[in-house]
C-alpha positions in Angstrom: 2.8 -20.3 31.8 1.3 -18.3 29.0 1.0 -15.3 31.3 4.7 -15.4 31.9 5.4 -15.4 28.2 3.1 -12.4 27.7 5.1 -10.6 30.4 8.5 -11.7 29.0 7.6 -10.2 25.5 5.7 -7.2 27.0 2.5 -8.2 25.2 -1.0 -7.2 26.2 -4.4 -8.0 24.8 -6.3 -4.9 23.7 -10.1 -5.1 23.5 -12.0 -2.1 22.1 -15.7 -2.4 22.9 -19.0 -0.6 22.2 -22.4 -1.9 23.4 -21.3 -5.6 23.3 -22.6 -6.5 26.7 -24.0 -9.8 25.6 -20.6 -11.2 24.5 -18.0 -9.0 26.3 -17.8 -10.9 29.6 -17.4 -14.3 27.8 -14.5 -12.8 25.7 -12.9 -11.4 28.9 -13.1 -14.7 30.7 -11.6 -16.6 27.7 -8.7 -14.2 27.4 -8.0 -14.4 31.1 -7.3 -18.1 30.7 -4.1 -17.1 28.8 -3.1 -13.7 30.3 -3.9 -11.1 32.9 -2.4 -8.4 30.7 -5.6 -7.0 29.3 -6.4 -3.4 28.3 -10.1 -2.6 27.6 -11.2 0.6 25.9 -14.9 1.3 26.5 -15.8 3.4 23.5 -18.7 5.3 25.0 -21.0 2.3 25.5 -24.6 3.1 26.6 -25.4 -0.4 27.9 -24.1 -2.0 31.1 -20.5 -2.5 29.8 -19.1 -0.3 32.6 -20.7 -2.6 35.2 -19.2 -5.7 33.5 -15.8 -4.2 33.5 -16.2 -3.3 37.2 -16.4 -7.0 38.1 -12.7 -7.4 37.0 -10.5 -5.0 39.0 -7.3 -6.5 37.5 -8.3 -5.1 34.0 -6.6 -1.9 32.8 -9.7 0.0 31.6 -10.1 3.2 29.6 -13.6 4.7 29.5 -15.2 7.8 28.1 -18.7 9.0 27.6 -19.1 9.7 23.9 -18.6 7.0 21.3 -15.7 8.0 19.0 -15.3 4.9 16.8 -13.1 1.8 16.7 -10.1 3.6 15.2 -10.1 6.2 18.1 -10.4 3.4 20.6 -7.5 1.5 19.1 -5.3 4.6 18.9 -6.0 5.5 22.5 -5.5 1.9 23.5 -2.1 1.9 21.7 -1.0 5.0 23.5 -2.1 3.8 26.9 -0.6 0.4 26.4 2.8 2.0 25.6 2.5 4.1 28.8 1.7 0.8 30.7 5.1 -0.5 29.5 3.9 -2.9 26.7 5.7 -3.2 23.4 3.0 -5.2 21.6 -0.8 -5.3 21.7 -3.0 -8.1 20.3 -6.3 -6.7 19.4 -9.4 -8.9 19.7 -13.0 -7.9 19.0 -15.5 -8.0 21.9 -18.3 -9.5 19.8 -17.2 -13.1 20.2 -16.0 -13.6 16.7 -12.5 -14.5 17.7 -11.2 -17.4 19.8 -8.8 -16.7 22.6 -7.3 -20.2 22.0 -5.5 -18.6 19.0 -3.5 -16.2 21.2 -0.5 -18.5 21.5 -0.2 -18.5 17.7 0.5 -14.8 17.7 3.2 -15.2 20.4 4.9 -18.0 18.4 4.9 -15.9 15.3 6.1 -12.9 17.3 9.3 -14.9 18.2 10.1 -15.2 14.5 9.0 -11.7 13.5 9.6 -9.4 16.4 9.1 -6.2 14.4 6.0 -7.1 12.3 2.3 -6.6 12.3 0.8 -10.1 12.6 -2.6 -10.5 11.0 -5.0 -13.2 12.1 -6.1 -14.6 8.8 -9.6 -16.0 8.9 -11.0 -18.8 6.7 -13.4 -16.7 4.6 -14.6 -19.7 2.5 -16.7 -21.2 5.3 -20.5 -21.2 4.8 -21.3 -19.1 7.9 -19.4 -16.0 6.5 -22.0 -13.3 5.5 -21.9 -12.3 1.9 -21.1 -8.6 2.7 -18.1 -9.8 4.8 -16.8 -11.9 1.9 -17.1 -9.0 -0.5 -15.4 -6.6 1.9 -12.6 -9.1 2.4 -11.8 -9.3 -1.3 -12.3 -5.6 -1.8 -9.8 -4.8 1.0 -7.2 -7.4 -0.1 -7.2 -6.0 -3.6 -6.7 -2.3 -2.6 -4.1 -3.2 0.0 -2.0 -4.9 -2.7 -2.4 -1.9 -5.0 -1.3 0.4 -2.2 1.6 -1.6 -0.9 2.4 -4.4 -3.4 2.0 -6.9 -0.6 -0.3 -9.9 -1.0 -2.2 -10.8 2.2 -4.8 -13.5 2.8 -7.0 -11.3 5.2 -6.6 -7.6 5.5 -9.9 -7.0 7.3 -9.4 -9.2 10.4 -9.5 -7.3 13.7 -7.5 -10.0 15.4 -4.0 -8.7 15.1 -0.7 -8.2 16.9 0.7 -4.7 16.6 4.3 -3.7 17.5 2.9 -0.6 19.3 6.4 0.6 20.3 7.2 1.1 16.6 3.9 2.9 15.9 3.9 5.3 18.8 5.3 8.2 16.8 2.9 7.8 13.9 0.4 10.6 13.3 -2.8 8.8 12.2 -5.7 10.7 10.7 -8.7 8.2 10.8 -10.8 7.3 13.8 -13.5 4.9 12.6 -13.3 1.4 11.0 -11.0 2.6 8.3 -8.2 3.1 10.8 -7.4 -0.6 10.5 -6.6 0.0 6.9 -4.6 3.1 7.4 -2.4 1.6 10.1 -1.5 -1.4 7.9 -0.7 0.6 4.8 1.3 3.2 6.5 3.2 0.6 8.5 4.3 -1.1 5.3 5.2 2.2 3.7 7.5 2.9 6.7 9.2 -0.4 6.3 7.4 -2.4 9.0 6.9 -6.1 8.0 3.4 -7.6 7.9 2.7 -11.2 8.1 -0.2 -13.5 9.2 -1.2 -16.6 11.2 -4.4 -18.7 10.6 -7.1 -18.1 13.1 -10.7 -19.3 13.5 -13.7 -17.1 13.3 -17.3 -17.5 14.6 -20.2 -15.7 12.9 -23.4 -15.8 14.9 -26.8 -16.4 13.3 -28.2 -13.4 11.5 -30.7 -12.5 14.3 -28.0 -12.7 17.0 -25.2 -10.9 15.2 -24.3 -7.5 16.6 -22.4 -5.2 14.2 -21.8 -1.5 14.4 -20.5 -1.3 10.9 -22.7 1.2 8.9 -22.7 -0.1 5.3 -23.1 3.3 3.6 -21.2 5.7 5.8 -18.3 3.4 6.7 -17.9 1.9 3.2 -17.8 5.5 1.9 -15.1 6.4 4.5 -13.1 3.4 3.5 -13.5 4.2 -0.2 -12.3 7.7 0.3 -9.3 6.5 2.4 -8.4 4.0 -0.3 -8.5 6.7 -3.0 -6.1 8.9 -0.9 -3.8 5.9 -0.2 -3.7 4.8 -3.8 -2.9 8.4 -4.9 -0.1 8.7 -2.4 1.2 5.2 -3.3 1.4 6.0 -7.0 2.7 9.5 -6.7 5.2 9.1 -3.9 5.7 5.8 -2.1 6.1 3.5 -5.0 8.4 5.8 -6.9 10.4 6.3 -3.6 10.8 2.6 -3.1 11.7 2.2 -6.8 14.4 4.9 -6.7 15.8 3.4 -3.5 16.2 0.0 -5.2 17.7 1.6 -8.3 20.3 3.6 -6.2 21.7 0.3 -4.9 22.7 -0.8 -8.3 24.7 0.7 -11.2 23.1 1.8 -14.5 24.5 -1.1 -16.6 23.4 -3.7 -14.1 19.9 -2.4 -14.0 19.6 -2.3 -17.8 21.0 -5.8 -18.1 18.7 -7.2 -15.4 15.6 -5.6 -16.7 16.1 -6.1 -20.4 16.9 -9.7 -20.0 14.5 -10.5 -17.2 13.1 -14.0 -18.3 9.9 -13.4 -16.2 8.8 -10.6 -18.4 7.8 -10.6 -22.1 9.7 -8.8 -24.8 6.5 -6.9 -25.6 6.3 -5.5 -22.1 9.9 -4.5 -22.0 9.6 -2.8 -25.4 6.4 -1.0 -24.4 8.1 0.1 -21.2 11.0 1.7 -23.2 8.7 3.3 -25.7 6.4 4.7 -23.0 9.4 6.0 -21.1 10.7 7.8 -24.2 7.3 9.2 -24.8 7.0 10.6 -21.2 10.5 12.0 -21.4 9.7 14.1 -24.4 6.0 15.0 -24.0 5.7 18.6 -22.7 4.9 18.1 -19.1 8.0 19.7 -17.7 8.4 19.2 -13.9 5.9 16.3 -13.8 7.1 13.9 -16.5 8.9 11.4 -14.3 6.3 11.4 -11.5 3.5 10.8 -14.0 5.5 8.2 -15.9 6.1 6.2 -12.7 2.5 6.4 -11.6 1.2 5.3 -15.0 3.8 2.5 -15.2 2.3 1.0 -12.1 -1.2 1.4 -13.4 -0.3 -0.1 -16.8 1.9 -2.8 -15.3 5.0 -1.9 -17.2 8.6 -2.4 -16.3 9.1 0.5 -13.9 12.9 0.5 -14.1 12.9 0.6 -17.9 10.3 3.4 -17.9 12.5 5.5 -15.6 15.7 4.9 -17.5 14.0 5.7 -20.9 12.3 8.8 -19.5 15.7 10.2 -18.6 16.1 11.0 -22.3 15.2 14.5 -21.1 18.4 14.9 -19.0 20.1 18.3 -19.3 22.5 17.4 -22.2 19.5 16.2 -24.3 17.2 19.1 -23.6 18.4 21.4 -26.4 18.1 18.6 -28.9 14.6 17.7 -27.7 13.5 21.4 -27.8 15.0 21.9 -31.3 13.5 18.7 -32.8 10.1 19.5 -31.1 10.1 22.9 -32.6 11.1 21.6 -36.1 8.4 18.9 -35.9 5.8 21.4 -34.9 6.6 23.4 -38.0 5.0 20.6 -40.1 1.7 21.4 -38.4 2.0 25.2 -38.4 2.4 25.6 -42.2 3.0 29.2 -43.2 2.9 30.3 -39.6 5.9 28.1 -38.6 9.0 29.9 -37.4 12.5 28.7 -37.5 15.1 28.6 -34.7 18.8 27.7 -35.0 20.2 24.8 -33.2 22.6 25.7 -30.4 23.5 24.0 -27.2 21.9 26.9 -25.3 18.4 26.4 -26.6 16.0 26.8 -23.7 12.2 26.8 -23.1 12.5 30.6 -23.0 13.7 30.7 -26.6 10.6 28.8 -27.8 8.2 30.7 -25.6 7.2 33.0 -28.4 6.4 29.9 -30.6 4.8 28.0 -27.8 2.0 26.4 -29.8 4.5 25.2 -32.4 6.7 23.7 -29.7 3.8 21.9 -27.8 2.3 20.4 -31.0 5.7 19.3 -32.1 6.7 17.9 -28.8 3.6 15.8 -28.6 4.1 14.6 -32.1 7.8 13.9 -31.5 7.1 12.0 -28.3 4.6 9.7 -30.0 7.0 9.0 -33.0 10.0 8.5 -30.8 8.1 6.3 -28.3 6.9 4.1 -31.1 10.3 4.0 -32.8 12.3 3.2 -29.6 9.6 0.6 -28.6 9.8 -1.2 -32.0 13.6 -1.0 -32.0 13.8 -2.5 -28.5 11.4 -5.3 -29.4 13.4 -6.2 -32.6 16.7 -6.0 -30.7 15.4 -8.3 -27.9 14.2 -10.8 -30.5 17.6 -10.8 -32.3 19.5 -11.1 -29.0 17.1 -13.9 -27.9 17.7 -15.9 -31.1 21.5 -15.5 -30.7 21.3 -16.7 -27.1 19.1 -19.7 -28.1 21.5 -20.7 -30.9 24.5 -20.1 -28.7 23.3 -22.5 -26.1 22.2 -25.1 -28.7 18.6 -24.9 -27.7 16.0 -25.4 -30.4 
């Protein structure tokens, strides 16, 4: 019955393996109780893995001599599984940690979320979980949320269902353990849903546990990847998603929703406006908005208000900002200060000869204007808040 359901939904079980001869056969036998649609990638094992696989001619096997890493095995497994006609692959580790009895949970979840990556969320609070696994679990969950904004219970589990037909055109860059992070983050960035189901996990006693994770090398690789992903998230993906959401609404609607959002404090809203004004004036031409958005995520400000306020530097305002910056800079330059006349055609080229005066003035003006607009916004919100409270008869 379960095998027919696997066939109906075009699901296979993908098992990457490397030198797990002590547990591999048991894993295979357990999975076979549920489905015959099994793809095994022998990632250059040097033990008798090939002999074990030879006992089961119904398996679809991929084998090569040199060990390439789990990520490479998964990537190759995805490619071959698509060629075999599958749309989904449930990955399960060959070290015996996962229980084949949980396979039906993925199928049931798949029926509800046919275009999602489905994570098998383990109970990491049980006493048998090694300390390093518990730390890695929390570390991974934290960075995944930073990179995608999505809160997940378990981002390190290797027990997953992948919609491989949706991933077939991705150009992945990693080949080791960090691939399982890359594929999740990039899938979310591309709009693929991610969800999870609870699964059990078994950790063998310390002396019996087989792990190919190299703490220093692999953790370094993961850290480098997270650094790259966070940078891309802050500089491109988060601003992209924010702009997309803003484009769907008109300006007044956005201002109204963000300024009067009851889930955010007046101080945060005011700080967001002030910071946006600061970034709109500070002399970082060409990079102001990108840096403003990235820092608004890091500082946990209201992104929409930051973007709106930063647009003080739109073309009609540029001559005014340049003129006021130049005049403010004159305060610092003393006898060396130079005057320019205000016209609507003032450009950066016109202040090029007095560049230091402009830069010093722009920084000063950005700070003063940022504080002034921030304070004014805070006072305005408090006044409007009191009027609303009195108008509704609340005390």
